[in-house]
N, C-alpha and C positions, 0 to 999 in steps of 0.2 A: 456505332462509331460517330464521334462528334464531328461537327462541321469543320473544326480546326484541323482534325486529323486528315481530312480529305485533301488538304493543301499539299500534303507530302506526295500525293499522286501526280501532281502537276509536273510537267517536264522541267528539268533543271534550267534549260536554256532560256525559259521565259523569265527567269529572275534578272536577266540582263536586258530583256526587251522592254520597249516602251510602247504606249498606245499612240497611234497616229492622231494628231490633233489638227483638224482643219482650221481655217480662219473663222472669225466670228460671223454669225449670220445676222440678217437684217432684223429679225424679230428680237434677238438678244439686245441689240443696240437700241431699238425702240423702247423696250421694257426698261432697260437700265438707265437710259439718258433722257427718256421722255421726249424724243424727237419724232416727228410725224413722217418725215421723208428721209430715207436712208439710201445713200449711193454705195453699193457694194462693189469694190474693186480689189477683191482679195483672193479670188479663186481661179483666175485666168479663164473665165467663162466668155463665150461669144455674146456680147451685149445685144446683138440683133436676133439671137435665137435661131431656131431651125427654119428652113424654107416653108412657105405655106403648103407646097405640095407634099413635103415630108410629114407635116402635121396632119394633113388630110388622110394620107395613107395609114398613119398610125391609128387614127380615130375610126377607120372603117372596120378594123378587126373585131370579131365577136366570138370566135371559137376559143374562149379562155379555158375550156375543159380539156383541150387537146395539147399534148406535149409538143414543144418545138423540135425541129431537126437538130441533131448534134452538130453537123457541119452543113450549113445552108448553102447549097450549090449555086443558086442564082446570085446570092450576095458575094460569094467567093469569086465567081466569074466577073462580076462588076468591079471588085477590088483588083483583080488581075488586070483588067483593061485599064484601070485608073493609074496603077503604079508601074505597069509594064513588066510583071513577072509571071511565071507559070502558075496557074491556079493550083496545081498539085502540091505546091510548096506553101500554101496559105492556110493558116489555122485561125479560128475565131475563138476569142476568150472574153471573159467579163472584164473589159477594160484592159489597158496595158498592165495594170496591177495583176490581172489574171494571167497574162502571158508570163510575167516574171515569176509568179508563184509556181507555174508549171515548170519553169526552168529550174527553180530551186528544188522542186520535187524530183526532177530527173537527175540532177547532177550533184547537189550539195549535201554532203554528210557532215556530221560533227567533226570539226577540226580542219575542214577544207578551207582554202584561202579564197576570199572574195575581195577583189580590188574595187574600191570606190574612190572617187575624186571629190572630196568636199570643198566648198559647199555644193550640195546637190539635193535631189528630192529625198526627203527623210525616210520614205518607205523602203528605200534600198537598205538602209541601216537596220530597220526593223526586221525585214525578212532575213537578213544575215544573222541577226541576234537570235531570232526564233529557231533558225536552223542549227544554231550552235557553231556557226562558221567562224573562222578567224578573219577579221576585217583588216585589210591592208589599205592604208590611205595614200593615194597618189597625189603628188603636189600639182598645183596649178600655178601658172605664171601671173604677172601683174594684170593681164587681160582675162584672167580666169580660164585660160585654155590649159588642158591637161599637158603637163610638161615631162611626164615620165611613164614608164610601164613597169609591171612586175612579172617577171618570167615565170614565177612559180604559182601565180594565181590560177585557180581552176576556172573561175568566172571573173571577167572584168566587165563592169557596167559603165557604159558611155551614154550620157544624155546630151543630145545635140538637136536644137538649141537647149542649153543647159538651164534647168530650173534650180535656183532662182536668178541666176546671173544673166541669162538671155543670150550668151555667146554661142556660136557654133564652134565645133572642134576642128583643128587643123587635120587635113587628110593625111599628112605625113605621119603624125603621131598615131592616128587611128590605124594606119597601115602597119606601123611597127607593132602595135598591140595585137592586131589580127594575125600577124606573122608569127606570133608566139604559140605556145602549146595549149592554151586554154580556150574556153568558150567565151565569146564576146557578145554581149547584149547591147544593142544600140536602141535607145529610147528616142523616137522621133515624134513625140506627142505634138510638138509645135512646128513640124516641118512645113506646113502650108504657109506659115508666116515668114519663112526664111527664103533667102536667095539661093541657098544650096541644100542638097540632101545627100544621103549616104546610101542610096539604093544600090549603087554599083557594088558595094561590099557584100550584098546578099549572094553573090556568086561564090563566095568563100564557104568552105565546108564547116567552119566553126563559128559562123555569124548568125545571130537571130536579130532581125530588125522589126521593131514593133511600132505601130501607129494606132490612132484612136479616132473615133467620131465625136469625142467629147468637146474638143476645142474649136477648130475651124468650122465644123459642121453643126455646132450648137446642140449636140445631143448628150450632154454630160449626164443627165439624169437616167439615161438608158444603159450606160455602162457597156458600150460596144468597142471592143478592142480587137486587133488582129496582128498577126505576125507573119513574116516571111522566114521560113526555116529551111535548113538543108533537107533534101529528100530523105536521107538516112535517119534524120531526127524526128520526122513527122509521126511515125508510129508510136514513139515514146510520148509525144504530146497527146495523142489520142488516148493513151493509157491513163495519163495523170490528170487530164482536163476533166472538169465536172461533166456529168452525163448530158446536161442541156445548158450550156453556158449562157446563152442569151435567149430572150423570149421572141416569139414570132412577131409581135408588134414592133419590137426593136429591130428585128431583121427587115421587116417591111419599111420601116423608117430609114434604115441605112441604105437600102436599095434605092428608095426615092431620092435620098440626099445625093447619091451618085448620079442619078438621072437628072438632077437639077444643079449640076456643077457650077453653072454660071452664077447662081445665087451665092454659093459659098465663096467663089472668087471675088464677087462684088463686096461682100462683107469683109473679107480679108483685106482687100485694098483699102477700104475705109479705116479699118483698124490700123493698118500699117501707116497710113497718112497721119492718123491721130497719135500714134506712137512717136513718130518723128516730131510732131508739134509739141507734145508733152515733154519730150526730151529737151527740146530747145527752151521751153518755158522754165523747166527746172534748172537748166544751166544758167539762165538769165538771173535767177535769184540766188545763185551761188551754191546750189546743191551739187555734190559730187555724184553725178548720174552716169551710168555706163551704157554704151551702145548696145542695142538688142536686136536679135533676129526672131524674137518671139512676140507674143501679144501682151507683154508686160515689160516693166523697167525695174532695174535694180539700182538702188542708190544708198548713199551713206550720209548720215547727219553728224559725222564726227567733227567736222569743222565748226559746227554750231554747238558742240558739246551737248547735244540733245539726244538722249537715249531713245531707241526705237519704241520702247514700251511707253514712255511719256508722250512722245509724238503721236503714236497711234491712239492713245487715250484721248488726247486733245482733238484728234480728228473725229473720233466716235462721238464726242460731245457735240460736234458740228454736223453729225449725221453722215460721216464718211468712214468706210471700212477699207483698210489696206492690210497687207500682211507684215506683221512684225517677224522678221527673220532672225532675231537675236538668239533664238533657241536652236537654229539650224547648226549642225556641226560644221565648223569652218567659217562661220559668220561671227562678227563681233556684236557688241551691244547697240551699235548704231545702224544696223543693216535693216533695210526696208525694201519690200517689193510692192509695186502697184500694178494692177491689171489695167489694160486700156479699155475704156468704155466708150459710150457715145460722147460726142463733143460736149453736150450740155452737162453730162456727168463728170467728164474730165475737167471742165471749167469749175465745177463745184469743188473738186479736189484741189485744183491749183489755187483757187481763191482762199480756201481754208489753209493750205500750206503757207501761202504768203503771210497770212494773218498770224499764224503760229510762229513763223520765223521772225517776223517783225517784233513780236513780244519777247523774243530771246535777246534782242539787241539792247 
């Protein structure tokens, strides 16, 4: 049987799916543009990294030949104390992506409706396409808040704060969605940077709320996600989750991160302060930038008639990487997202942006 013949064995739904494409990395920019220093502000990472105590606990582990626990009880208890929910309702997965993959395995069959409100995280679309689901697009208002619901959706995905726009969702519309007949997935990857959260919705029998250690805790490389699920649903999560979703060094790191909560809160405060400063500076040069409750800002260069692809290319020539959002469903060709870094890195970004915009005049 020829190699070409094997293609016929691939699931039909993959013909509609696309590969997730992350932002450019520093090595790529160094090679292509010949720059020595690169400021990466494209992936919403914590620029201060994990706490020293967390790094130390990770480095102490040596039993690499032993499998990790499927559901690490000590970590689950720490998470329970941190967010104030019963430990019996917490599941651990490989990032929030892993939580959502489990939900699709449990509930979504070919033809089921999945409601998504673009622009939002592209992986939602990818999972829906892989599953052969029918995607229903919910409208957003001028402030990027979800403005409607779909009564027939089997699964509705709510991202708050929303990636890439940075806004939180109105409690009233989320309540309307939750009061519907389907399952509601609330992605709170950026909750620690926000003034509000949606933990109260976890009391509902159709809500799954997910969080991560990737952003505020600075552990993106370890892929540690967790979710609060209804008690009736947990057994299904345990069925479909991978046998050992995260490693013991990752478990130890997450426990230590929760034991050093002051470090996380200190870095979050620094990022929030810088977020507000960068917002003001972009406003001052005439950029249409939107308020954010996350660790990034979303802005448009339409008033400069400057496509995001061209702007991002010019930034990379200057050693700065941001996220071109023009490929996100629901965004236009002028849409950009910038992660908030350390002050000195943000200054490099701002100086480069001013230079590029002056050249446009």
